[in-house]
Structure formats: C-alpha cells, structure tokens
C-alpha positions in Angstrom: 0.0 0.2 0.0 2.8 2.5 0.8 4.1 2.3 -2.8 0.7 3.1 -4.2 0.1 6.3 -1.8 3.7 7.3 -2.6 2.6 7.3 -6.4 -0.9 8.6 -6.0 0.1 11.6 -3.6 3.6 12.0 -5.3 2.9 16.0 -5.1 2.8 15.6 -1.2 5.2 15.4 1.6 4.2 12.2 3.5 5.7 10.8 6.7 5.9 7.1 7.0 6.6 5.2 10.2 9.6 3.0 10.1 8.9 -0.8 10.1 4.8 -0.3 9.9 4.5 -0.4 6.4 2.1 -3.3 6.6 -0.4 -1.3 9.3 -1.1 1.5 6.7 -4.8 1.6 6.2 -5.0 4.9 4.1 -4.4 8.5 4.1 -6.6 11.2 5.6 -8.0 13.1 2.8 -8.3 16.5 4.9 -4.8 16.6 6.3 -3.0 14.2 3.8 -1.6 12.4 7.0 -0.5 8.5 6.7 -3.1 6.6 8.9 -2.2 3.4 10.5 -3.9 0.7 12.5 -2.8 0.6 16.0 -3.8 -3.2 16.3 -1.8 -4.0 13.2 1.3 -2.0 14.8 1.0 -4.2 17.9 0.9 -7.2 15.7 4.2 -6.1 13.9 5.8 -5.4 17.2 4.9 -8.5 18.8 6.3 -10.6 15.8 9.4 -8.6 16.0 10.0 -10.1 19.5 8.2 -8.3 22.1 5.9 -11.3 23.0 3.5 -9.7 25.4 0.6 -7.5 24.4 1.0 -5.2 27.1 4.9 -4.8 26.5 4.2 -4.1 22.7 1.4 -1.6 23.7 3.4 0.1 26.1 6.5 0.4 23.6 4.0 1.5 20.8 2.3 4.2 23.1 5.7 5.7 24.5 8.1 5.3 21.4 5.6 5.2 18.5 2.3 6.9 18.7 3.7 9.4 21.3 6.4 10.9 19.0 5.3 14.3 17.3 7.4 14.8 14.1 5.8 17.7 12.8 2.3 18.6 10.9 2.5 15.3 8.9 2.9 13.0 12.0 1.0 9.9 11.2 -2.5 9.3 12.4 -3.0 6.3 14.7 -6.3 4.6 14.4 -8.1 2.1 16.6 -9.6 -0.6 13.9 -10.9 -3.1 16.7 -14.2 -1.9 16.3 -14.6 -3.2 12.6 
C-alpha cells in the first residue's frame, strides 16, 4: 500500500513510520497524513520479538504514537471496532 500511496500523492510530503508499512490503512483526505492501524502495529511489534501484548502496547504508546514529528505526524487509528 505504501508504494501506491507514494505514487498517488506524489505531489505531497508524506511521513511514514519506519517498520510499520503493513499497518498502513490509508491517508486522511483533509490533512494528507498517513493513517495506521494501532492493532496491526501491535501485531508487528509482537512478531518482532515483543511477545507480550502489554509490552508491545507500552512500547508503541511511548515510542511510536507518542512521537510528534511535525504537522505530518501519522494518524494512529483503533481498528478493533470493525
């Protein structure tokens, strides 16, 4: 999906989260920020060696979603409700 987004939004400056390409679910049509599934991010962290859900969630909260990197900081979306 990342390649399609880059191609489609080639005139926009997009910010991607390293290591979470498989968690991309789209782009916000108003702010042009990349949108990620929190649940998929947690799954990626757990498959990379953080075996406990609570450890993966803590890491994600403090080191990933808590990082502000400017106006184009990605959006983190809870997708458990679908």
